[in-house]
C-alpha positions in Angstrom: 76.4 -84.6 21.9 74.8 -87.9 21.6 70.5 -87.8 20.0 69.9 -90.9 21.5 71.9 -92.5 24.5 71.2 -96.6 24.9 68.1 -96.7 26.9 66.4 -94.5 24.8 67.3 -97.3 22.0 66.4 -99.8 24.8 63.1 -98.2 25.8 62.3 -98.2 22.0 63.4 -102.0 21.4 61.2 -103.1 24.2 58.1 -100.9 23.2 58.2 -102.7 19.1 58.8 -106.4 20.9 56.0 -105.7 23.0 53.6 -105.0 19.7 55.2 -108.2 17.9 54.5 -110.5 20.4 51.4 -109.2 20.8 49.5 -111.7 19.2 51.0 -114.4 21.0 50.3 -112.8 24.3 46.7 -112.3 23.3 45.6 -115.9 22.0 47.2 -116.8 25.0 44.1 -114.8 27.0 42.0 -115.8 24.3 42.0 -119.5 25.0 40.4 -119.1 28.4 37.5 -117.1 27.2 34.0 -118.3 28.5 32.9 -119.1 25.2 33.3 -122.6 25.0 30.6 -124.4 23.3 32.1 -125.1 20.1 35.4 -126.1 21.3 34.1 -128.5 23.5 31.4 -129.8 20.6 34.7 -130.4 18.2 36.5 -131.4 21.5 33.2 -134.5 21.8 33.3 -135.1 18.3 36.2 -134.7 15.9 39.0 -132.8 17.4 40.2 -136.2 18.4 40.5 -137.4 15.1 41.9 -133.8 13.7 44.8 -134.3 16.8 45.7 -138.1 15.2 45.7 -136.7 11.4 47.9 -133.8 12.2 50.4 -135.8 14.2 50.1 -138.2 11.5 51.1 -136.1 9.1 53.5 -134.2 10.7 55.6 -137.9 11.0 54.7 -139.2 7.1 56.3 -135.4 6.3 59.6 -135.7 8.5 59.7 -139.6 7.2 59.4 -138.8 3.6 62.0 -135.7 3.8 64.8 -137.6 6.3 64.4 -140.3 2.7 64.7 -137.7 0.1 67.2 -135.7 1.7 69.7 -137.3 4.3 70.8 -139.7 1.4 71.4 -136.6 -1.1 72.8 -134.4 1.2 75.6 -137.4 2.2 75.9 -138.2 -1.9 76.4 -134.5 -1.9 78.8 -133.5 0.2 81.2 -137.0 0.6 80.7 -138.5 -2.8 82.2 -137.8 -6.2 80.3 -139.0 -9.4 79.3 -137.3 -12.3 77.6 -134.0 -12.3 77.6 -133.8 -8.6 78.1 -130.0 -8.2 75.1 -129.4 -10.9 72.6 -131.7 -7.9 74.1 -130.0 -5.6 72.1 -126.6 -6.4 69.4 -128.6 -8.3 68.3 -130.1 -5.5 67.2 -126.8 -3.9 65.3 -125.9 -6.2 61.7 -127.4 -4.9 62.0 -124.3 -2.3 60.4 -122.4 -4.9 57.2 -124.5 -5.1 54.5 -123.6 -3.8 53.0 -127.1 -1.9 49.5 -126.1 -3.2 50.6 -126.3 -6.9 52.7 -129.1 -6.7 49.2 -130.9 -4.8 47.1 -130.0 -8.0 49.3 -130.9 -10.4 50.0 -134.4 -8.9 46.6 -134.8 -8.8 45.6 -134.1 -12.0 48.6 -136.8 -13.1 47.3 -139.7 -10.5 44.2 -139.3 -9.9 41.3 -141.8 -11.4 41.1 -139.6 -14.4 44.5 -138.8 -15.2 46.6 -140.0 -17.6 48.6 -142.2 -15.4 45.2 -144.3 -14.2 44.2 -144.1 -17.4 47.3 -145.9 -18.5 47.7 -148.1 -15.8 43.7 -149.5 -16.9 44.7 -149.4 -20.5 47.5 -151.9 -19.8 46.1 -153.9 -17.4 42.7 -153.7 -19.0 40.5 -152.7 -16.2 38.2 -150.2 -17.7 35.6 -151.1 -15.8 33.5 -149.1 -13.5 34.8 -147.3 -10.4 35.2 -149.8 -7.4 35.7 -153.3 -9.4 39.6 -152.7 -9.6 41.5 -150.8 -6.9 44.1 -147.6 -7.9 46.3 -146.2 -5.7 44.5 -142.9 -4.2 46.4 -139.5 -4.3 43.9 -137.4 -2.6 44.8 -138.4 1.4 47.2 -137.6 4.4 50.1 -139.9 2.5 49.3 -137.8 -0.6 49.5 -134.7 1.5 52.6 -135.6 3.2 54.6 -137.0 0.2 53.5 -133.1 -1.3 54.4 -131.3 1.2 58.1 -133.5 1.1 59.0 -133.1 -1.8 59.2 -128.8 -1.8 60.3 -129.1 2.6 63.1 -131.6 1.9 65.3 -128.8 0.9 65.6 -127.3 3.9 67.0 -131.0 5.6 69.2 -131.5 2.5 70.9 -128.1 3.1 71.6 -128.3 7.1 72.7 -132.0 6.9 75.0 -131.2 3.4 76.3 -128.6 5.8 76.6 -130.7 8.8 78.3 -133.7 6.4 81.1 -131.3 5.3 81.6 -129.6 8.8 83.2 -133.3 9.9 86.5 -134.2 10.4 88.0 -135.5 7.1 90.3 -137.3 8.9 87.5 -139.7 10.3 86.4 -140.8 6.3 89.9 -141.5 6.1 90.0 -144.2 8.9 86.4 -145.6 7.6 88.3 -145.7 4.3 91.5 -147.2 5.7 89.0 -149.7 7.8 87.1 -151.2 4.5 84.2 -149.5 5.3 81.9 -149.1 2.1 80.4 -145.4 1.6 76.6 -147.3 2.7 78.5 -148.4 5.3 80.2 -145.1 6.4 77.4 -142.8 6.0 75.1 -145.4 8.1 77.9 -145.8 11.0 80.0 -142.5 11.3 78.4 -139.7 9.3 74.9 -140.1 10.9 75.5 -140.3 14.1 77.6 -137.6 14.2 75.2 -135.2 12.7 72.3 -136.3 14.5 72.2 -133.2 16.2 71.7 -130.8 13.0 69.2 -133.2 11.2 67.0 -132.9 14.0 67.1 -129.2 13.9 66.2 -129.6 10.3 63.6 -132.2 11.0 61.9 -129.8 13.4 61.7 -126.9 11.3 59.9 -129.1 8.8 57.6 -130.4 11.3 56.8 -126.6 12.1 56.0 -126.1 8.3 53.9 -129.2 8.1 52.0 -128.1 11.3 51.3 -125.0 9.8 50.0 -125.7 6.0 46.6 -124.9 4.8 46.5 -125.1 1.5 47.4 -128.8 0.7 46.0 -130.8 3.5 42.7 -128.5 2.7 42.9 -129.6 -1.2 43.6 -133.4 0.0 40.5 -133.0 2.0 42.6 -134.1 5.1 41.3 -132.3 8.2 44.3 -131.2 10.6 44.6 -128.7 14.1 45.4 -125.7 10.8 42.0 -126.7 8.6 40.4 -126.7 12.1 41.5 -123.3 13.3 40.3 -121.7 9.5 36.8 -123.8 10.1 36.0 -122.4 13.4 36.8 -118.8 12.4 35.0 -118.2 9.3 32.8 -121.1 8.9 31.4 -120.5 12.5 32.4 -117.0 13.9 33.8 -118.2 17.0 37.3 -116.7 17.8 37.4 -118.4 20.9 37.2 -121.9 19.5 40.2 -121.1 17.1 42.2 -119.4 19.8 41.6 -122.8 21.8 42.9 -124.9 19.0 46.0 -122.4 18.0 46.9 -122.8 21.7 47.4 -126.5 21.1 49.3 -125.7 18.2 51.8 -123.3 20.0 52.1 -125.8 22.4 53.6 -128.2 20.5 55.8 -125.7 18.4 57.3 -124.8 21.7 57.7 -128.1 22.3 59.9 -128.7 19.4 61.5 -125.4 20.0 63.0 -126.4 23.2 63.9 -129.6 21.7 65.5 -127.9 18.7 67.6 -125.9 21.6 68.4 -128.6 23.3 69.8 -130.3 20.5 71.8 -127.0 19.1 73.4 -126.9 22.9 74.6 -130.8 21.9 76.0 -129.9 18.6 78.7 -127.7 19.6 80.5 -130.4 21.4 81.2 -132.8 18.1 84.1 -132.5 16.4 84.7 -130.1 13.6 86.4 -130.4 10.2 89.9 -130.2 10.1 91.0 -130.6 6.5 89.7 -131.0 3.1 87.5 -133.9 2.8 88.1 -136.8 1.1 85.2 -137.8 -1.0 84.2 -141.6 -2.0 85.3 -142.4 -5.7 81.8 -144.2 -6.2 81.6 -146.9 -8.8 80.1 -146.5 -12.1 77.0 -148.7 -11.3 76.9 -146.5 -8.1 77.0 -143.4 -9.7 74.2 -144.3 -12.3 71.9 -145.1 -9.3 73.7 -141.3 -7.4 71.9 -139.5 -10.7 69.3 -141.4 -11.3 68.2 -140.8 -7.6 69.0 -136.9 -7.3 67.7 -136.2 -10.7 64.6 -138.0 -9.8 63.9 -135.7 -6.8 64.6 -133.0 -9.4 61.8 -134.1 -11.4 59.5 -134.7 -9.5 60.1 -131.5 -7.1 60.6 -128.6 -9.5 60.6 -129.9 -13.2 57.8 -131.9 -13.7 55.2 -129.0 -12.2 56.9 -126.6 -13.4 56.5 -128.0 -17.4 53.6 -128.8 -16.5 52.7 -124.9 -15.8 54.3 -123.9 -18.7 52.1 -126.0 -20.6 49.3 -124.6 -18.8 50.4 -121.0 -19.6 50.8 -121.4 -22.8 47.8 -123.2 -24.0 45.6 -121.0 -21.8 47.7 -117.6 -22.1 44.4 -115.6 -22.7 42.5 -117.3 -19.8 45.9 -116.8 -17.8 46.4 -113.4 -18.6 43.3 -111.1 -17.4 43.9 -107.5 -16.4 42.9 -108.5 -12.9 45.9 -110.4 -12.7 48.1 -106.9 -13.4 46.4 -106.0 -10.1 47.1 -108.6 -8.3 50.7 -109.0 -9.1 51.0 -104.6 -8.4 49.4 -105.2 -5.3 51.4 -108.3 -3.9 54.5 -106.6 -4.7 53.4 -103.0 -2.5 52.3 -105.1 0.0 55.9 -107.4 0.2 57.5 -103.9 -0.5 56.5 -102.6 2.8 56.8 -105.4 5.2 60.7 -105.7 3.6 61.1 -102.1 4.3 59.4 -102.2 8.0 61.4 -105.3 9.2 64.5 -104.4 8.1 63.9 -101.1 10.1 63.0 -103.0 12.9 65.9 -105.3 12.5 68.5 -102.4 12.7 67.0 -101.3 15.6 66.9 -104.5 17.6 70.4 -105.4 16.6 71.8 -102.3 17.3 69.9 -101.6 20.6 72.0 -104.8 21.7 75.1 -103.7 20.2 74.9 -100.7 22.0 74.5 -102.2 24.9 76.6 -104.4 27.0 73.5 -105.8 29.5 72.5 -109.0 28.1 69.2 -107.9 28.9 69.6 -105.5 25.4 69.3 -108.5 23.3 66.1 -109.7 25.1 63.5 -108.1 22.4 66.0 -109.2 19.6 64.7 -112.7 20.7 61.3 -112.0 21.8 60.4 -111.2 18.0 61.9 -113.8 16.3 59.3 -116.3 18.0 56.2 -116.0 16.0 58.2 -116.9 13.1 58.0 -120.9 13.6 54.4 -120.2 14.7 51.5 -121.6 12.1 50.5 -119.0 9.8 46.8 -119.6 10.6 47.8 -119.4 14.2 49.4 -116.4 13.9 46.3 -115.2 12.2 43.8 -115.7 14.4 46.2 -113.8 17.4 46.8 -111.0 15.2 43.1 -110.6 15.2 42.4 -110.4 18.7 43.9 -107.5 19.7 42.7 -105.5 16.8 39.3 -106.3 17.4 39.8 -105.4 20.9 41.2 -102.4 20.4 38.6 -101.5 17.4 35.8 -102.4 19.6 37.1 -99.7 22.7 37.2 -97.3 20.0 34.0 -98.0 18.7 32.3 -98.2 21.8 34.2 -94.5 23.1 33.4 -93.3 19.8 29.6 -94.1 20.2 29.5 -93.1 23.7 30.7 -89.1 22.7 27.5 -89.3 20.1 29.3 -90.0 16.6 29.1 -92.6 14.1 31.2 -96.1 15.1 33.6 -96.5 12.3 33.3 -99.6 12.2 36.4 -101.9 11.1 38.9 -99.2 10.3 42.2 -101.7 11.0 40.8 -105.6 10.4 39.1 -104.3 7.7 41.8 -102.8 6.0 45.4 -103.6 4.6 46.7 -103.1 8.1 46.0 -106.4 9.5 48.0 -108.4 6.4 51.1 -105.8 6.9 51.0 -106.6 11.0 50.8 -109.9 10.0 53.5 -110.2 8.1 55.9 -108.0 9.7 55.3 -110.0 13.0 55.9 -113.2 10.6 59.3 -112.4 9.0 60.5 -110.5 11.6 63.2 -113.0 13.0 64.3 -113.4 8.9 65.4 -109.7 9.1 66.6 -110.3 12.5 69.2 -113.4 11.6 70.2 -112.0 8.6 70.7 -108.1 9.8 71.9 -109.8 13.0 75.1 -111.8 11.2 75.9 -109.3 9.3 76.3 -106.4 12.4 78.7 -109.5 13.6 81.0 -109.1 10.7 82.0 -105.2 12.0 84.5 -104.7 14.6 84.0 -103.1 17.9 86.9 -101.1 17.2 84.8 -98.7 14.5 82.2 -97.8 17.4 85.0 -96.4 19.8 86.5 -94.8 16.5 83.3 -92.7 16.1 83.0 -92.3 19.5 86.4 -91.0 19.6 85.7 -88.3 17.2 81.9 -87.0 18.4 79.9 -88.8 17.0 76.6 -89.9 18.4 75.1 -93.7 18.0 72.4 -92.4 15.4 75.3 -90.8 13.4 77.4 -93.8 13.5 74.6 -95.8 12.8 73.9 -94.3 9.1 77.7 -93.3 8.4 79.3 -96.3 9.6 77.3 -99.5 10.1 74.8 -99.1 7.2 77.1 -98.6 4.8 79.5 -101.9 6.1 76.0 -104.1 6.2 74.5 -102.8 3.2 74.8 -106.4 1.6 72.8 -107.6 4.3 70.4 -105.4 4.6 69.5 -106.0 0.9 69.4 -109.5 1.6 66.8 -108.8 4.2 64.6 -107.0 2.2 64.8 -109.7 -0.4 64.3 -112.6 2.1 61.0 -111.0 3.3 60.3 -109.7 -0.3 59.8 -113.1 -1.7 58.6 -114.8 1.3 55.5 -112.3 1.6 54.7 -113.1 -1.8 54.5 -116.7 -1.3 52.7 -116.5 2.7 48.9 -118.1 2.1 47.1 -118.7 5.0 47.2 -115.2 6.9 46.5 -113.6 3.8 43.2 -116.2 3.1 42.5 -115.1 7.3 43.4 -111.3 7.3 43.1 -109.7 3.7 40.5 -107.5 2.8 37.2 -107.8 0.8 38.3 -107.8 -3.3 42.1 -107.6 -2.0 44.2 -110.6 -3.4 47.7 -111.6 -3.2 49.1 -113.8 -5.9 49.3 -116.5 -3.5 45.5 -116.4 -2.6 45.0 -115.7 -6.3 46.3 -118.8 -7.4 44.9 -120.6 -4.2 41.2 -119.7 -5.3 41.5 -121.3 -9.1 43.5 -124.5 -7.2 40.6 -124.8 -4.8 38.4 -124.9 -7.6 40.4 -127.3 -9.7 41.4 -124.8 -12.6 44.8 -123.8 -12.1 45.2 -123.7 -15.8 43.5 -120.3 -15.4 46.1 -119.3 -12.7 49.2 -120.6 -14.5 50.9 -117.6 -15.2 50.6 -116.2 -12.0 51.7 -119.5 -10.4 54.7 -118.8 -12.7 55.6 -116.1 -11.3 55.7 -117.1 -8.2 57.8 -119.8 -8.6 60.2 -117.1 -10.3 59.9 -115.2 -7.1 61.0 -118.5 -5.2 63.7 -118.7 -7.4 65.9 -115.5 -6.3 66.0 -116.7 -2.8 67.7 -120.5 -3.8 69.7 -118.7 -6.5 71.4 -116.4 -3.4 71.9 -119.7 -1.8 73.5 -121.6 -4.1 76.0 -118.6 -4.7 77.1 -118.7 -1.0 77.2 -122.5 -0.9 80.1 -122.3 -3.7 82.4 -122.1 -1.5 81.7 -125.7 0.1 81.9 -127.3 -3.2 
């Protein structure tokens, strides 16, 4: 006897998905609110500059990321040179670095008072007052874009490397037969064939750059993200913040439409039909390839880590405080709760789609994945709106009964933070668990029904044991993302509640990263875990 039929699973899935998509719906309605004074003022004064800065930042990040990632991916995938296997995973290490930490470190190195410019002034005998000699300024939109590209390019590198490896081996044999050099083969064969995959990677990086807050705020670059933050916390206008958020959301949705179009086109391309015959680089070419790859690893990971370790050693007494221990525990239990909730919800979504033959059963799964590409600042505003409306209604009703209003019993607690993190990272758990369920043969479901097992019994006795590795991966990935998340935590955290990310950011914004070096290292170590798993899954393609 079945305890839950497929219809019950579908109803539960729809209810949960509506709850997860509620912030987007609330954001849409709030953007049409009558309170337009602040937004009209911004529109008439600075909003155009914010839009221009945002577009400029995103385009520069895309340009720098493409310059960093595409040659590296092609060298690793299609060329043979010394230490190629080591660079295959070393190039992914910058993923573990928070961009705002990298931004602080390089600002400290390259700013006017930093060691690089001091050395330049000594070499060029320019030890004169500021203004008489020109030196580069890193704290501008170009510097912010470079910092973001240094930590975001691995996303494009991973996608492009996979695309290069999936190309037909015979294509490169033909290109070599025709006498094409490695550079000519890269430009005339690889890039045209991999253009859809490259566009997908660039769109993902663009969405991440669009939602960045800490780096642009530290570099004093006013973008739409900083406008959302200032409108809400600086001016207390939820309506203006919602309107600006909708501009960003529409941009992201447009990027998603382009990504879907490119993915549909990609299916027609030729896939690998044999082992790739790599180009054997000359000694000079090999040295150039090693210098290029090593430079990216140094700039994106090793130099920041070495400086953080130096800070941690020299400022250990200031870095390691009782407060840090409490922040670490808060971050861990918050991330664990979110990871558990998203994993359970993902199981419900994926299993519902598996139980029903109707295509509509998979809609809740797809709906819940939309919020992942939303900038975190936008999502935080979207979460605040329905929670605030609910709290206001409860307070008014409670007062009408003659009792004292309970106040901010949701938005003033960790609940808002957990809800935002679940909405934000649900897509990660969905994708990981869905791919694991696809490896289970449908015949096992039929055999379970034949034996008289209910859907719920089949889930716990058959499916969950078979996908436990996928469940662990989903838990791990969501846990790590929660540990690193900053914008949503800044907007929604209760008073006197910090995560590792907000703790480090407070010191970075005050230019005192030395006192949070240990906390920054903990975030980097947490970020290394999914990178290590990515390198393990990529070994088969080496």
